[in-house]
Every structure is written in structure tokens, then in C-alpha cells.
PDB file of N, CA, C and O in Angstrom:
ATOM      1  N   MET A   1      29.688  59.343 -62.838  1.00  0.00           N
ATOM      2  CA  MET A   1      29.734  60.512 -62.895  1.00  0.00           C
ATOM      3  C   MET A   1      29.197  61.703 -61.657  1.00  0.00           C
ATOM      4  O   MET A   1      28.162  61.478 -61.029  1.00  0.00           O
ATOM      5  N   ASP A   2      29.857  62.716 -61.453  1.00  0.00           N
ATOM      6  CA  ASP A   2      29.510  63.725 -60.515  1.00  0.00           C
ATOM      7  C   ASP A   2      28.457  64.316 -60.955  1.00  0.00           C
ATOM      8  O   ASP A   2      28.066  63.948 -62.062  1.00  0.00           O
ATOM      9  N   LEU A   3      27.638  65.457 -60.204  1.00  0.00           N
ATOM     10  CA  LEU A   3      27.011  66.264 -60.272  1.00  0.00           C
ATOM     11  C   LEU A   3      27.500  67.088 -61.423  1.00  0.00           C
ATOM     12  O   LEU A   3      26.872  67.224 -62.474  1.00  0.00           O
ATOM     13  N   GLU A   4      28.535  67.569 -61.186  1.00  0.00           N
ATOM     14  CA  GLU A   4      28.833  68.912 -62.395  1.00  0.00           C
ATOM     15  C   GLU A   4      28.754  68.510 -63.699  1.00  0.00           C
ATOM     16  O   GLU A   4      28.241  69.191 -64.586  1.00  0.00           O
ATOM     17  N   ALA A   5      29.397  67.086 -63.897  1.00  0.00           N
ATOM     18  CA  ALA A   5      29.616  66.659 -65.285  1.00  0.00           C
ATOM     19  C   ALA A   5      28.017  66.458 -65.726  1.00  0.00           C
ATOM     20  O   ALA A   5      27.448  66.801 -66.763  1.00  0.00           O
ATOM     21  N   ARG A   6      27.529  65.795 -64.585  1.00  0.00           N
ATOM     22  CA  ARG A   6      25.744  65.530 -65.218  1.00  0.00           C
ATOM     23  C   ARG A   6      25.107  66.823 -65.677  1.00  0.00           C
ATOM     24  O   ARG A   6      24.457  66.943 -66.715  1.00  0.00           O
ATOM     25  N   LYS A   7      25.334  67.692 -64.878  1.00  0.00           N
ATOM     26  CA  LYS A   7      24.468  68.910 -65.143  1.00  0.00           C
ATOM     27  C   LYS A   7      24.792  69.992 -66.591  1.00  0.00           C
ATOM     28  O   LYS A   7      24.025  70.825 -67.074  1.00  0.00           O
ATOM     29  N   ILE A   8      26.486  69.547 -67.129  1.00  0.00           N
ATOM     30  CA  ILE A   8      26.860  70.163 -67.915  1.00  0.00           C
ATOM     31  C   ILE A   8      26.292  69.411 -69.336  1.00  0.00           C
ATOM     32  O   ILE A   8      25.874  69.961 -70.355  1.00  0.00           O
ATOM     33  N   LEU A   9      26.447  67.722 -68.989  1.00  0.00           N
ATOM     34  CA  LEU A   9      25.721  67.124 -70.062  1.00  0.00           C
ATOM     35  C   LEU A   9      24.523  67.654 -70.427  1.00  0.00           C
ATOM     36  O   LEU A   9      24.131  67.877 -71.572  1.00  0.00           O
ATOM     37  N   PHE A  10      23.739  67.921 -68.989  1.00  0.00           N
ATOM     38  CA  PHE A  10      22.335  67.929 -69.574  1.00  0.00           C
ATOM     39  C   PHE A  10      22.285  69.302 -70.378  1.00  0.00           C
ATOM     40  O   PHE A  10      21.423  69.450 -71.244  1.00  0.00           O
ATOM     41  N   VAL A  11      23.350  70.464 -70.052  1.00  0.00           N
ATOM     42  CA  VAL A  11      22.993  71.931 -70.283  1.00  0.00           C
ATOM     43  C   VAL A  11      23.586  71.799 -72.016  1.00  0.00           C
ATOM     44  O   VAL A  11      23.640  72.873 -72.616  1.00  0.00           O
ATOM     45  N   GLN A  12      23.952  70.715 -72.677  1.00  0.00           N
ATOM     46  CA  GLN A  12      24.228  70.882 -73.664  1.00  0.00           C
ATOM     47  C   GLN A  12      23.445  69.790 -74.344  1.00  0.00           C
ATOM     48  O   GLN A  12      23.544  69.904 -75.565  1.00  0.00           O
ATOM     49  N   GLU A  13      22.723  68.799 -73.982  1.00  0.00           N
ATOM     50  CA  GLU A  13      21.254  68.377 -74.142  1.00  0.00           C
ATOM     51  C   GLU A  13      19.956  69.330 -74.659  1.00  0.00           C
ATOM     52  O   GLU A  13      19.225  69.310 -75.650  1.00  0.00           O
ATOM     53  N   PHE A  14      20.053  70.091 -73.572  1.00  0.00           N
ATOM     54  CA  PHE A  14      19.019  71.279 -73.107  1.00  0.00           C
ATOM     55  C   PHE A  14      19.290  71.864 -74.685  1.00  0.00           C
ATOM     56  O   PHE A  14      18.504  71.614 -75.599  1.00  0.00           O
ATOM     57  N   LEU A  15      20.503  72.668 -74.863  1.00  0.00           N
ATOM     58  CA  LEU A  15      20.777  73.304 -75.651  1.00  0.00           C
ATOM     59  C   LEU A  15      20.768  73.305 -77.152  1.00  0.00           C
ATOM     60  O   LEU A  15      20.864  74.269 -77.912  1.00  0.00           O
ATOM     61  N   ARG A  16      20.603  71.748 -77.487  1.00  0.00           N
ATOM     62  CA  ARG A  16      20.275  71.244 -78.963  1.00  0.00           C
ATOM     63  C   ARG A  16      18.715  71.139 -79.110  1.00  0.00           C
ATOM     64  O   ARG A  16      18.248  70.755 -80.182  1.00  0.00           O
ATOM     65  N   LEU A  17      17.858  71.488 -78.003  1.00  0.00           N
ATOM     66  CA  LEU A  17      16.418  71.001 -77.943  1.00  0.00           C
ATOM     67  C   LEU A  17      15.824  71.757 -79.318  1.00  0.00           C
ATOM     68  O   LEU A  17      16.179  72.899 -79.027  1.00  0.00           O
ATOM     69  N   GLN A  18      15.275  71.873 -80.396  1.00  0.00           N
ATOM     70  CA  GLN A  18      14.586  72.886 -81.224  1.00  0.00           C
ATOM     71  C   GLN A  18      13.243  72.181 -81.039  1.00  0.00           C
ATOM     72  O   GLN A  18      12.763  72.058 -82.165  1.00  0.00           O
ATOM     73  N   ASN A  19      12.328  71.602 -80.015  1.00  0.00           N
ATOM     74  CA  ASN A  19      11.110  72.124 -79.696  1.00  0.00           C
ATOM     75  C   ASN A  19      10.646  72.564 -78.424  1.00  0.00           C
ATOM     76  O   ASN A  19      11.110  72.232 -77.333  1.00  0.00           O
ATOM     77  N   GLU A  20       9.710  73.323 -78.641  1.00  0.00           N
ATOM     78  CA  GLU A  20       9.412  74.496 -77.474  1.00  0.00           C
ATOM     79  C   GLU A  20       8.580  73.689 -77.018  1.00  0.00           C
ATOM     80  O   GLU A  20       8.619  74.090 -75.855  1.00  0.00           O
ATOM     81  N   GLU A  21       7.990  73.023 -77.003  1.00  0.00           N
ATOM     82  CA  GLU A  21       6.830  71.848 -76.545  1.00  0.00           C
ATOM     83  C   GLU A  21       7.875  71.369 -75.379  1.00  0.00           C
ATOM     84  O   GLU A  21       7.643  71.708 -74.218  1.00  0.00           O
ATOM     85  N   ILE A  22       9.222  70.446 -75.746  1.00  0.00           N
ATOM     86  CA  ILE A  22       9.823  69.982 -74.339  1.00  0.00           C
ATOM     87  C   ILE A  22      10.393  70.876 -73.496  1.00  0.00           C
ATOM     88  O   ILE A  22      10.586  70.650 -72.301  1.00  0.00           O
ATOM     89  N   VAL A  23      10.774  72.248 -74.265  1.00  0.00           N
ATOM     90  CA  VAL A  23      11.606  73.349 -73.573  1.00  0.00           C
ATOM     91  C   VAL A  23      10.638  73.629 -72.557  1.00  0.00           C
ATOM     92  O   VAL A  23      11.017  73.258 -71.447  1.00  0.00           O
ATOM     93  N   SER A  24       9.837  74.009 -72.576  1.00  0.00           N
ATOM     94  CA  SER A  24       7.844  74.569 -71.997  1.00  0.00           C
ATOM     95  C   SER A  24       8.241  73.272 -70.896  1.00  0.00           C
ATOM     96  O   SER A  24       8.621  73.555 -69.759  1.00  0.00           O
ATOM     97  N   VAL A  25       8.111  71.787 -71.361  1.00  0.00           N
ATOM     98  CA  VAL A  25       8.156  71.099 -69.893  1.00  0.00           C
ATOM     99  C   VAL A  25       9.049  71.269 -69.070  1.00  0.00           C
ATOM    100  O   VAL A  25       8.798  71.631 -67.921  1.00  0.00           O
ATOM    101  N   LEU A  26      10.307  71.029 -69.523  1.00  0.00           N
ATOM    102  CA  LEU A  26      11.028  70.976 -68.775  1.00  0.00           C
ATOM    103  C   LEU A  26      11.635  72.560 -68.080  1.00  0.00           C
ATOM    104  O   LEU A  26      12.710  72.751 -67.511  1.00  0.00           O
ATOM    105  N   GLU A  27      10.762  73.339 -68.305  1.00  0.00           N
ATOM    106  CA  GLU A  27      11.009  74.589 -67.529  1.00  0.00           C
ATOM    107  C   GLU A  27      10.173  74.476 -66.495  1.00  0.00           C
ATOM    108  O   GLU A  27      10.538  74.877 -65.390  1.00  0.00           O
ATOM    109  N   ASN A  28       8.722  73.827 -66.711  1.00  0.00           N
ATOM    110  CA  ASN A  28       7.544  73.532 -65.680  1.00  0.00           C
ATOM    111  C   ASN A  28       8.198  72.744 -64.679  1.00  0.00           C
ATOM    112  O   ASN A  28       8.281  73.023 -63.483  1.00  0.00           O
ATOM    113  N   LEU A  29       8.541  71.990 -65.118  1.00  0.00           N
ATOM    114  CA  LEU A  29       9.089  70.615 -64.463  1.00  0.00           C
ATOM    115  C   LEU A  29      10.320  71.023 -63.189  1.00  0.00           C
ATOM    116  O   LEU A  29      10.328  70.548 -62.053  1.00  0.00           O
ATOM    117  N   LEU A  30      11.287  72.001 -63.741  1.00  0.00           N
ATOM    118  CA  LEU A  30      12.065  72.561 -63.010  1.00  0.00           C
ATOM    119  C   LEU A  30      11.522  73.925 -61.815  1.00  0.00           C
ATOM    120  O   LEU A  30      12.030  74.104 -60.708  1.00  0.00           O
ATOM    121  N   ARG A  31      10.687  74.529 -62.259  1.00  0.00           N
ATOM    122  CA  ARG A  31      10.081  75.535 -61.673  1.00  0.00           C
ATOM    123  C   ARG A  31       9.070  74.614 -60.130  1.00  0.00           C
ATOM    124  O   ARG A  31       8.947  75.050 -58.985  1.00  0.00           O
ATOM    125  N   LYS A  32       8.429  73.087 -60.795  1.00  0.00           N
ATOM    126  CA  LYS A  32       8.067  72.334 -59.367  1.00  0.00           C
ATOM    127  C   LYS A  32       8.458  72.315 -58.919  1.00  0.00           C
ATOM    128  O   LYS A  32       8.227  72.803 -57.813  1.00  0.00           O
ATOM    129  N   GLN A  33       9.827  71.563 -59.331  1.00  0.00           N
ATOM    130  CA  GLN A  33      10.790  70.645 -58.366  1.00  0.00           C
ATOM    131  C   GLN A  33      11.194  71.646 -57.614  1.00  0.00           C
ATOM    132  O   GLN A  33      10.692  71.508 -56.498  1.00  0.00           O
ATOM    133  N   LYS A  34      11.850  72.578 -57.674  1.00  0.00           N
ATOM    134  CA  LYS A  34      12.393  73.784 -57.135  1.00  0.00           C
ATOM    135  C   LYS A  34      11.224  74.190 -56.153  1.00  0.00           C
ATOM    136  O   LYS A  34      11.564  74.044 -54.979  1.00  0.00           O
ATOM    137  N   ALA A  35       9.960  74.652 -56.315  1.00  0.00           N
ATOM    138  CA  ALA A  35       9.045  74.988 -54.978  1.00  0.00           C
ATOM    139  C   ALA A  35       8.910  73.997 -54.270  1.00  0.00           C
ATOM    140  O   ALA A  35       8.808  74.214 -53.063  1.00  0.00           O
ATOM    141  N   GLU A  36       8.858  72.439 -54.795  1.00  0.00           N
ATOM    142  CA  GLU A  36       8.522  71.316 -53.619  1.00  0.00           C
ATOM    143  C   GLU A  36       9.932  71.614 -52.866  1.00  0.00           C
ATOM    144  O   GLU A  36       9.680  71.818 -51.679  1.00  0.00           O
ATOM    145  N   LEU A  37      11.317  71.713 -53.126  1.00  0.00           N
ATOM    146  CA  LEU A  37      12.414  71.400 -52.443  1.00  0.00           C
ATOM    147  C   LEU A  37      12.452  72.284 -51.437  1.00  0.00           C
ATOM    148  O   LEU A  37      12.993  71.945 -50.385  1.00  0.00           O
ATOM    149  N   ILE A  38      11.708  73.979 -51.621  1.00  0.00           N
ATOM    150  CA  ILE A  38      11.757  74.790 -50.793  1.00  0.00           C
ATOM    151  C   ILE A  38      10.704  74.286 -50.070  1.00  0.00           C
ATOM    152  O   ILE A  38      11.207  74.062 -48.969  1.00  0.00           O
ATOM    153  N   GLU A  39       9.307  73.909 -50.012  1.00  0.00           N
ATOM    154  CA  GLU A  39       8.168  73.707 -49.311  1.00  0.00           C
ATOM    155  C   GLU A  39       8.757  72.506 -48.471  1.00  0.00           C
ATOM    156  O   GLU A  39       8.200  72.279 -47.397  1.00  0.00           O
ATOM    157  N   ARG A  40       9.918  71.644 -48.876  1.00  0.00           N
ATOM    158  CA  ARG A  40      10.192  70.599 -47.795  1.00  0.00           C
ATOM    159  C   ARG A  40      10.853  70.672 -46.998  1.00  0.00           C
ATOM    160  O   ARG A  40      10.855  69.988 -45.974  1.00  0.00           O
ATOM    161  N   ASN A  41      11.989  72.034 -47.472  1.00  0.00           N
ATOM    162  CA  ASN A  41      12.648  72.682 -46.264  1.00  0.00           C
ATOM    163  C   ASN A  41      12.360  73.914 -45.520  1.00  0.00           C
ATOM    164  O   ASN A  41      12.979  74.574 -44.686  1.00  0.00           O
ATOM    165  N   PHE A  42      11.177  74.011 -46.117  1.00  0.00           N
ATOM    166  CA  PHE A  42      11.142  75.567 -45.371  1.00  0.00           C
ATOM    167  C   PHE A  42      10.599  75.213 -43.416  1.00  0.00           C
ATOM    168  O   PHE A  42       9.784  74.337 -43.129  1.00  0.00           O
ATOM    169  N   LYS A  43      11.038  75.793 -42.745  1.00  0.00           N
ATOM    170  CA  LYS A  43      10.772  75.486 -41.223  1.00  0.00           C
ATOM    171  C   LYS A  43      10.460  77.147 -40.691  1.00  0.00           C
ATOM    172  O   LYS A  43      11.209  78.123 -40.635  1.00  0.00           O
ATOM    173  N   PRO A  44       9.110  76.979 -40.364  1.00  0.00           N
ATOM    174  CA  PRO A  44       8.726  78.248 -40.021  1.00  0.00           C
ATOM    175  C   PRO A  44       9.578  79.078 -38.532  1.00  0.00           C
ATOM    176  O   PRO A  44       9.856  78.443 -37.515  1.00  0.00           O
ATOM    177  N   MET A  45       9.807  80.210 -38.667  1.00  0.00           N
ATOM    178  CA  MET A  45      10.315  80.397 -37.298  1.00  0.00           C
ATOM    179  C   MET A  45       9.584  80.233 -36.264  1.00  0.00           C
ATOM    180  O   MET A  45       8.368  80.367 -36.402  1.00  0.00           O
ATOM    181  N   THR A  46      10.010  79.976 -35.260  1.00  0.00           N
ATOM    182  CA  THR A  46       9.448  79.985 -33.435  1.00  0.00           C
ATOM    183  C   THR A  46       9.659  81.596 -33.305  1.00  0.00           C
ATOM    184  O   THR A  46      10.448  82.394 -33.809  1.00  0.00           O
ATOM    185  N   LYS A  47       8.446  81.704 -32.276  1.00  0.00           N
ATOM    186  CA  LYS A  47       7.874  82.734 -31.655  1.00  0.00           C
ATOM    187  C   LYS A  47       9.609  83.464 -30.538  1.00  0.00           C
ATOM    188  O   LYS A  47       9.622  84.447 -29.797  1.00  0.00           O
ATOM    189  N   GLU A  48      10.399  82.825 -30.757  1.00  0.00           N
ATOM    190  CA  GLU A  48      11.570  83.382 -30.489  1.00  0.00           C
ATOM    191  C   GLU A  48      12.558  84.033 -31.032  1.00  0.00           C
ATOM    192  O   GLU A  48      13.256  85.034 -30.869  1.00  0.00           O
ATOM    193  N   GLU A  49      12.340  82.838 -31.972  1.00  0.00           N
ATOM    194  CA  GLU A  49      13.412  83.154 -33.051  1.00  0.00           C
ATOM    195  C   GLU A  49      12.893  84.576 -33.239  1.00  0.00           C
ATOM    196  O   GLU A  49      13.362  85.581 -32.706  1.00  0.00           O
ATOM    197  N   TYR A  50      11.581  84.497 -34.296  1.00  0.00           N
ATOM    198  CA  TYR A  50      11.199  86.062 -34.511  1.00  0.00           C
ATOM    199  C   TYR A  50      11.022  87.433 -33.833  1.00  0.00           C
ATOM    200  O   TYR A  50      10.999  88.534 -34.384  1.00  0.00           O
ATOM    201  N   ASN A  51      10.855  87.031 -32.038  1.00  0.00           N
ATOM    202  CA  ASN A  51      11.214  88.002 -31.662  1.00  0.00           C
ATOM    203  C   ASN A  51      13.227  88.305 -31.484  1.00  0.00           C
ATOM    204  O   ASN A  51      13.756  89.415 -31.422  1.00  0.00           O
ATOM    205  N   ALA A  52      13.732  87.360 -31.454  1.00  0.00           N
ATOM    206  CA  ALA A  52      15.260  87.801 -31.515  1.00  0.00           C
ATOM    207  C   ALA A  52      15.452  88.491 -32.947  1.00  0.00           C
ATOM    208  O   ALA A  52      16.370  89.307 -32.868  1.00  0.00           O
ATOM    209  N   GLU A  53      14.931  88.441 -34.146  1.00  0.00           N
ATOM    210  CA  GLU A  53      14.968  89.302 -35.064  1.00  0.00           C
ATOM    211  C   GLU A  53      14.722  90.436 -34.903  1.00  0.00           C
ATOM    212  O   GLU A  53      15.660  91.227 -34.998  1.00  0.00           O
ATOM    213  N   ILE A  54      13.377  90.941 -34.599  1.00  0.00           N
ATOM    214  CA  ILE A  54      12.892  91.785 -34.121  1.00  0.00           C
ATOM    215  C   ILE A  54      13.712  92.693 -33.239  1.00  0.00           C
ATOM    216  O   ILE A  54      13.691  93.911 -33.414  1.00  0.00           O
ATOM    217  N   ASP A  55      14.505  92.068 -32.201  1.00  0.00           N
ATOM    218  CA  ASP A  55      15.106  92.838 -31.144  1.00  0.00           C
ATOM    219  C   ASP A  55      16.438  93.130 -31.953  1.00  0.00           C
ATOM    220  O   ASP A  55      17.019  94.152 -31.589  1.00  0.00           O
ATOM    221  N   GLN A  56      17.054  92.384 -33.033  1.00  0.00           N
ATOM    222  CA  GLN A  56      18.060  92.679 -33.856  1.00  0.00           C
ATOM    223  C   GLN A  56      17.927  93.885 -34.785  1.00  0.00           C
ATOM    224  O   GLN A  56      18.340  95.044 -34.833  1.00  0.00           O
ATOM    225  N   ALA A  57      17.316  93.234 -35.352  1.00  0.00           N
ATOM    226  CA  ALA A  57      16.501  94.974 -36.000  1.00  0.00           C
ATOM    227  C   ALA A  57      16.295  96.139 -35.485  1.00  0.00           C
ATOM    228  O   ALA A  57      16.585  97.109 -36.185  1.00  0.00           O
ATOM    229  N   MET A  58      15.757  96.356 -34.168  1.00  0.00           N
ATOM    230  CA  MET A  58      15.739  97.513 -33.780  1.00  0.00           C
ATOM    231  C   MET A  58      17.194  97.906 -33.129  1.00  0.00           C
ATOM    232  O   MET A  58      17.338  99.124 -33.029  1.00  0.00           O
ATOM    233  N   LYS A  59      18.368  97.075 -32.638  1.00  0.00           N
ATOM    234  CA  LYS A  59      19.596  97.215 -32.674  1.00  0.00           C
ATOM    235  C   LYS A  59      20.167  98.122 -33.582  1.00  0.00           C
ATOM    236  O   LYS A  59      20.811  99.162 -33.441  1.00  0.00           O
ATOM    237  N   ASP A  60      19.761  97.452 -34.583  1.00  0.00           N
ATOM    238  CA  ASP A  60      21.112  97.704 -35.862  1.00  0.00           C
ATOM    239  C   ASP A  60      20.188  99.268 -36.356  1.00  0.00           C
ATOM    240  O   ASP A  60      20.795 100.154 -36.958  1.00  0.00           O
ATOM    241  N   SER A  61      18.891  99.395 -36.048  1.00  0.00           N
ATOM    242  CA  SER A  61      18.602 100.785 -36.176  1.00  0.00           C
ATOM    243  C   SER A  61      19.006 101.621 -35.336  1.00  0.00           C
ATOM    244  O   SER A  61      19.361 102.635 -35.936  1.00  0.00           O
ATOM    245  N   GLN A  62      19.127 101.709 -34.304  1.00  0.00           N
ATOM    246  CA  GLN A  62      19.425 102.122 -33.048  1.00  0.00           C
ATOM    247  C   GLN A  62      21.015 103.092 -33.295  1.00  0.00           C
ATOM    248  O   GLN A  62      21.293 104.279 -33.131  1.00  0.00           O
ATOM    249  N   ASN A  63      21.946 101.666 -33.844  1.00  0.00           N
ATOM    250  CA  ASN A  63      23.317 102.025 -33.990  1.00  0.00           C
ATOM    251  C   ASN A  63      23.256 102.276 -35.454  1.00  0.00           C
ATOM    252  O   ASN A  63      24.116 101.630 -36.053  1.00  0.00           O
ATOM    253  N   GLY A  64      22.400 103.117 -36.318  1.00  0.00           N
ATOM    254  CA  GLY A  64      22.642 103.032 -37.672  1.00  0.00           C
ATOM    255  C   GLY A  64      23.182 102.614 -38.670  1.00  0.00           C
ATOM    256  O   GLY A  64      23.705 103.239 -39.593  1.00  0.00           O
ATOM    257  N   ARG A  65      23.028 101.184 -38.453  1.00  0.00           N
ATOM    258  CA  ARG A  65      23.414  99.947 -39.602  1.00  0.00           C
ATOM    259  C   ARG A  65      22.182  99.434 -40.150  1.00  0.00           C
ATOM    260  O   ARG A  65      21.751  98.284 -40.240  1.00  0.00           O
ATOM    261  N   MET A  66      21.587 100.868 -40.593  1.00  0.00           N
ATOM    262  CA  MET A  66      20.604 100.880 -42.031  1.00  0.00           C
ATOM    263  C   MET A  66      20.647 101.448 -42.766  1.00  0.00           C
ATOM    264  O   MET A  66      21.191 102.544 -42.634  1.00  0.00           O
ATOM    265  N   ILE A  67      19.975 100.965 -44.275  1.00  0.00           N
ATOM    266  CA  ILE A  67      20.443 101.838 -45.260  1.00  0.00           C
ATOM    267  C   ILE A  67      18.723 102.160 -45.966  1.00  0.00           C
ATOM    268  O   ILE A  67      17.706 101.515 -45.709  1.00  0.00           O
ATOM    269  N   LYS A  68      18.811 102.947 -46.577  1.00  0.00           N
ATOM    270  CA  LYS A  68      17.457 103.671 -46.880  1.00  0.00           C
ATOM    271  C   LYS A  68      16.951 102.395 -48.210  1.00  0.00           C
ATOM    272  O   LYS A  68      17.626 101.482 -48.686  1.00  0.00           O
ATOM    273  N   ALA A  69      15.377 102.853 -48.537  1.00  0.00           N
ATOM    274  CA  ALA A  69      15.444 101.320 -49.775  1.00  0.00           C
ATOM    275  C   ALA A  69      16.076 102.142 -50.927  1.00  0.00           C
ATOM    276  O   ALA A  69      16.993 101.628 -51.567  1.00  0.00           O
ATOM    277  N   THR A  70      15.478 103.853 -51.343  1.00  0.00           N
ATOM    278  CA  THR A  70      16.611 104.091 -52.283  1.00  0.00           C
ATOM    279  C   THR A  70      17.758 104.347 -52.232  1.00  0.00           C
ATOM    280  O   THR A  70      18.189 105.067 -53.132  1.00  0.00           O
ATOM    281  N   ASP A  71      18.492 103.977 -51.412  1.00  0.00           N
ATOM    282  CA  ASP A  71      20.341 103.912 -51.729  1.00  0.00           C
ATOM    283  C   ASP A  71      20.429 102.468 -52.141  1.00  0.00           C
ATOM    284  O   ASP A  71      21.196 102.099 -53.030  1.00  0.00           O
ATOM    285  N   LEU A  72      19.535 101.555 -51.399  1.00  0.00           N
ATOM    286  CA  LEU A  72      19.460 100.078 -51.806  1.00  0.00           C
ATOM    287  C   LEU A  72      19.098  99.816 -53.349  1.00  0.00           C
ATOM    288  O   LEU A  72      19.670  99.152 -54.214  1.00  0.00           O
ATOM    289  N   LYS A  73      18.225 100.396 -53.359  1.00  0.00           N
ATOM    290  CA  LYS A  73      17.713 100.334 -55.047  1.00  0.00           C
ATOM    291  C   LYS A  73      18.892 100.824 -55.993  1.00  0.00           C
ATOM    292  O   LYS A  73      19.142 100.276 -57.067  1.00  0.00           O
ATOM    293  N   SER A  74      19.479 101.737 -55.567  1.00  0.00           N
ATOM    294  CA  SER A  74      20.297 102.837 -56.421  1.00  0.00           C
ATOM    295  C   SER A  74      21.585 101.772 -56.519  1.00  0.00           C
ATOM    296  O   SER A  74      22.117 101.647 -57.622  1.00  0.00           O
ATOM    297  N   LYS A  75      22.062 101.049 -55.451  1.00  0.00           N
ATOM    298  CA  LYS A  75      22.854  99.708 -55.791  1.00  0.00           C
ATOM    299  C   LYS A  75      22.682  98.737 -56.484  1.00  0.00           C
ATOM    300  O   LYS A  75      23.494  98.248 -57.269  1.00  0.00           O
ATOM    301  N   ILE A  76      21.673  98.401 -56.264  1.00  0.00           N
ATOM    302  CA  ILE A  76      20.865  97.182 -56.985  1.00  0.00           C
ATOM    303  C   ILE A  76      21.393  97.759 -58.423  1.00  0.00           C
ATOM    304  O   ILE A  76      22.254  97.049 -58.942  1.00  0.00           O
ATOM    305  N   GLN A  77      21.006  98.969 -59.175  1.00  0.00           N
ATOM    306  CA  GLN A  77      20.850  99.304 -60.333  1.00  0.00           C
ATOM    307  C   GLN A  77      22.335  99.297 -60.763  1.00  0.00           C
ATOM    308  O   GLN A  77      22.584  99.231 -61.966  1.00  0.00           O
ATOM    309  N   LYS A  78      22.988  99.339 -60.174  1.00  0.00           N
ATOM    310  CA  LYS A  78      24.712  99.412 -60.394  1.00  0.00           C
ATOM    311  C   LYS A  78      25.159  97.953 -60.671  1.00  0.00           C
ATOM    312  O   LYS A  78      26.173  97.843 -61.360  1.00  0.00           O
ATOM    313  N   TRP A  79      24.571  96.839 -60.250  1.00  0.00           N
ATOM    314  CA  TRP A  79      24.542  95.403 -60.552  1.00  0.00           C
ATOM    315  C   TRP A  79      24.926  95.162 -61.511  1.00  0.00           C
ATOM    316  O   TRP A  79      25.921  94.543 -61.888  1.00  0.00           O
ATOM    317  N   ARG A  80      23.958  95.764 -62.104  1.00  0.00           N
ATOM    318  CA  ARG A  80      23.902  94.974 -63.747  1.00  0.00           C
ATOM    319  C   ARG A  80      25.137  95.815 -64.577  1.00  0.00           C
ATOM    320  O   ARG A  80      25.391  95.540 -65.749  1.00  0.00           O
TER     321      ARG A  80
END
């Protein structure tokens, strides 16, 4: 059985649950596992990568490739 089929079966079983305690346990397990996965895959930037990001941001700013925070908030509000 492939991953997509397993997920569908899991969701179907989850939707049939009537026990709030089990739902809470599954929610907590999901959060914990996601956090652990992120932690395992987290790789800090090197100093060179960090400086390259800053250089790119400065170039973007100088070339007008920026958006104001208020404009971004407005765009995000339209996503809903």
C-alpha cells in the first residue's frame, strides 16, 4: 500500500473517532514528530551563506524588489 492510500485510510479512521482523549494524543504525537523531523533536518547557515543572503537582500532593496509589510498583509488577507 502506498503512502497516499495509507494517509487516506488513516484520515478515514481518524474521522470515525469519538474519543477526545485519543484525538488529543494523536494531535500531540503529530506535533512532536513534526518538530523532531524539523530538528533533524535543520542545518544552520554558514557565515558565507548568511552574508550571501544579506548581499542579495541589499541588491533587492537597491533594485526596488521589495514589498512593504502593509502591502504584504493586504495581499495575505485576500488569500482567505
